[in-house]
N, C-alpha and C positions, 0 to 999 in steps of 0.2 A: 611438517607444513607450518608456515608462518603467515599470519595475517594480522591486520589491524582492526580492532573492534570499532574504532572511531576514525576511519581512514580519511575523512574530510579534513581533520586537523593536520595531516601531513602537508597539506598545501601551505601551512604557516611557515614551512622551511624556506619558502621564497622570501621571507623577511630577512634572512641571514645575509644574502648578497646586498640587499638594500641597506642594511645596517653597516656593512663593510664600506659601502660607497659613502654613506653619511659620515662615518668615522674618518675616512681618508680626506673627505672634503673639509671637515671641521679642523682636522690636524693641519692641513695645508693653509687654511685661512688663519689659524692662530699663529703659525710660523711667519706668515707674511706680515701680520700685525706686529709681531715681536721684532722682525728685521727692520721694520720702519721705525720702531721705537728705539732700538739699539742694535749695534753691530753684532755679528755672530760671536766674536771674541769676548764681548761683554756679557753674554748670556750666562756663562758659568759663574761670573762674579755677581751678577744681579740675582740669578736664580740657582744658587749652589745645590739646592736639594731637589731640583726638578730633574726627572729622569724620563726621557721619551721611551726608553726601552721598557721601563716598568709600567708605563701607561699602556704600551702595546700588550704586555703580559696580562694586565688587568682586563683589557678589552677581549683578549683571546679567551681568558677564563670565563668571562661573562657570556661570550658567544657559544662556547662549548656547553656551558650549563644550560643556556637557553635551548640549544639543540636537543639535549637530553630531556628537558622538560616537555618540549613539543612531542617528542617520541613517547614519553610517558603518558601524556594526555591522549594520544592516539591509541594507547593501550595495545601494545603488541601481544599477540597470543600465539601459543604453540599447540598444534594438534597432537594429542597424546596417543589416541587410538581411534580406529575406525570400526564401527559396529553396524551390523545389519539389523535394522529396526523393521519389524513386521507391520504392515499396514492393514488394518481391519476396519470394516464398516459396511454400510449399505450404499447403493447407488440410487440417487433421487434426481429425476428430471422435473423441473417446474415449467409448466406451460402457461405463459402470461399473455393474456389478451391485450393488444395495444390498439384495438379499433377505436374509432372516434367516440363510440358510445361509452367508453371507459373514462371519458372526460366529464361525465355527469357528476354532479357534486352532492348526490344524496348520501354518499359516503365521503366524509371530509378527510383531507381537502378536496380529493376527487377519488374516484374508484381506482385509477391507475396509481396515484401517489400513495394511497393507503396500501395497495398491493406491494409496491416497491418497498415501502417501509417494513412490512411484515417479512418480506423475503430477506431484507438486510438483517433483521433481527434473528431470523432462522440461521443465516450464515454464521452469525456470531456464536451460536450455540453448538454448531457442528464440531465434532471431534473425531477426525478420522474418516467420516463419511464423505463420499464424493457427490458433488452437486453439479448439475448442468441447468442451463436456462434456454428455453425455446420461446421466441416471441412469435405471435401470430395475429393475423386479422383475416384477410382473404387468402393469404398464403402463410407458410410457416418457415422460419429460419432459425438456425442455431445461433444464439447470441454468444454462448460459450459452452464448450463440451464438458463432459464430466471431469471434475477437477477437485483436488483437495487443497489447492492454492486459494484460500478464501480471500486474501487481499486482492488477487487478480479478479476473482469473481465479483467482488464489490465494485471494482473499477468498471467492469463491463455492465454491471447492473445500473450504475449511475448514468450510463450512456443511453439507456432505454427511454424512448419517447414515442409519440404518435407517428413519427416519421420513420420508425425502425422498419416498418413493413408498409410499402406504398399501396398495395391492393386493399380495397375496402372489403368489409364483410367480417364474419366470425367463423372461420373454417376450423372447427374443433377436430374434425376427422383427420385433416392434413397434419395438424400438430401432433396428434396421437401417433399417426403412422411414422412421422419423422422421429419422434422420441423412441419408438420401438426399434427403428433402424439404427439409432445412435447408441443403443446399449451394446455392451460386449457380453456375450453369453458364455464365453469359454472360461471365465474366471469363477463362475459359481456363486457370485454375490447375490444377495437378495435385492430386488429392484422395486421401485415405486415411482408413480407419476402423480403429480399434483397439478390440477388444472385450476387456474384462477381466471374467471370470466364472468360476464353477465349472462352468457348463454344465448343471447338474442341473435337472430339471423344466422343460426348455425348451419354448417354445410359439411360436405365430405362424407366419407363412408365410416360413420362413427361405429356402427354395429360390427362391421368387419374388423376394425381396429381393436375393439373391445374383445372380440373373439380371439384375436391373435395374442392380446395381452393375457387373456385367461390361459391360453395354451402355453405361454411362456412364463406363467406364474408371476406376472407383474401386477401389483396392486395399483388401482387407480382411485385417487381421491379428487374431490371437487370442492371448490369454494365459490359460492355465488355472491357477486357484489351487485347491489342495486335494489330498487323497490319494485314490487309487483304492480303497483298502481301506475307507475311511469313517471319519468322526470325529464325535463328538457335538457339538451346538450348545449352548454355555453360555448360561445365563439369569441375568441380573443384576437386582438390585432398584434402586430409585431412588438409593440411596447408592453404587452401584457395586460392591456385594458379590455375589459369585456365590452363587446360592441353589439351583443344580441344573442340570439339562440339559433341553432341549426334549423333550417326550414326545408320542406320538400319542394317538389316542382310546382305545386299549387300555392306555395307561399305559406303553408301551415307549419306551425312549430312541431318539430319531430319529438315524440316522447319515446324514451328508451325504457324498456321494462325487463325485469329479471325473469328469465325462463327457468324457473326453479325445478319444474317437473323434469325437464331434459337433464339437468345436472344431477338430480336425484337418481334418475335412471342410469346415467353413466357410472356413478359411484356404486350403485347396486350391482350392475353387471360387471364392474371392474373389481369386485371383492374389496372395495374400500369404503369410505364414508363421505357423506356430504355435509358441509358446514355453510351456514348462512352468514355472509359477511356483515359486520356491524361497525359502528364508529368507536365502540368502547372495548371490544374484545379482540384478542389476537388469535385468529382461527388457525394460522400456520403453527402456532405454538401447540395447539391441541393435536394437530396432525403429527408434530414432532414427537409428542408423547406416545402416540400410536406407533410411529416408526421406531422409537427406541425399544419397543417390545420385540421388534423383528430381530432374529438372531444375526449377529454380525459375522461376516465371513472374511477370512484373510484373502486379500486380492493382490498382494505383492509385497515387496520389501524395498527399502532404500538404505543406502549407506550414509551413516551420520558420523561425522568426526567431532570428537569432544575436544574442546580448546580450553587451555588454562591461561589465565592472565599472567603477564610478565612485566607489567608496568613498573613494579616496585624496583626492578633492577636498574631502571633509568631515573625514577623519581628521586630516590635517596641521594645518589651522586649529584643530581641536578641541584637539589636543595643545598647540599654541602658546598658545591662550587659557587653558587650564587651568594651564599653567606660569606664564603671566603673572599670573594671579589668585593663584597660590600665592606668587609672589615679591613681589606688591604688598602694602604695609602699609596699615593704616587711619589712619595719621597724616595730619594736615592739611598739605598742601603749599602753596606760595605761590599758585599759580594757583587751587587749590581755595579758599583763604582769600579771594582777590579775588572769585571767583565767588559765594561765600556772602555777602560784603559787598554785592555788587551786588544779589543777591536780597533781602537785608534792606532795601536802599535802595528797591527797587521796592515792597516790601510797605508801607514807611512812606509 
């Protein structure tokens, strides 16, 4: 199997036909100028050492050397062997609250932004573990399923905002039920759920979901973001300028409070732990330390091809040809003169 490590550089080969056209155009233009200056028969008298054939050879050597150089930069690689690599780890679903109350700024820059930042940092630390993300407010949706493709996970995480789920509310029960349905239980991997929310205005059958999690040996952790005293929810216009705070039907400013007792109860019944969110600490990092203690399980294997670089097979000849072209003059040599005379004889 052959591939190019830097395949984008292959597009530079399109320069070759452009250079050929430029060379032909320059060659024709020079000949036209010379013909205006003197007749064709006088060219050999005025320019006895000029060889069009040798100039063409020089250009051909340069073109070939440049082709090899481009291929070398693209770094051709050859697959030497295919190995089965075992995939081991645990499965973790993060349930992220995207309700409007997560816009509160008692956790800087906001509850949701701090949560996204912590999730991104967790993804960077994962090695072999599969991670999935469920976003919820009044309803719950899978943002991305369990995956070990951490680059793709980051892309989907960046797309999360308050519009990810249109229904208002904080339906923790629905998100738990969706996570439990989304796990695969036939592979025997250890499983965990991490809920990130302010816990306010919760709904759904939380106790039923926790009972199912217990029966399936799924550990449930919780991180509570917000203040217990309450904080207003800022409202921004389309340009990102704050225009006030969210108000209720009576025109009073709405205060969002952390429902810490509910989240502690969830973590306790889910055989996990509860962490209070803060501006300075990384609560998901603490949970990752706990998750690292869970015994990893093999959940599959994938074929991996080892590739070896072969750029040097093209780089060294390219350097040699380009140096040779640089050192070569356009003067007519004896063998070039004989060759040109033979060509002229054939034409006659």
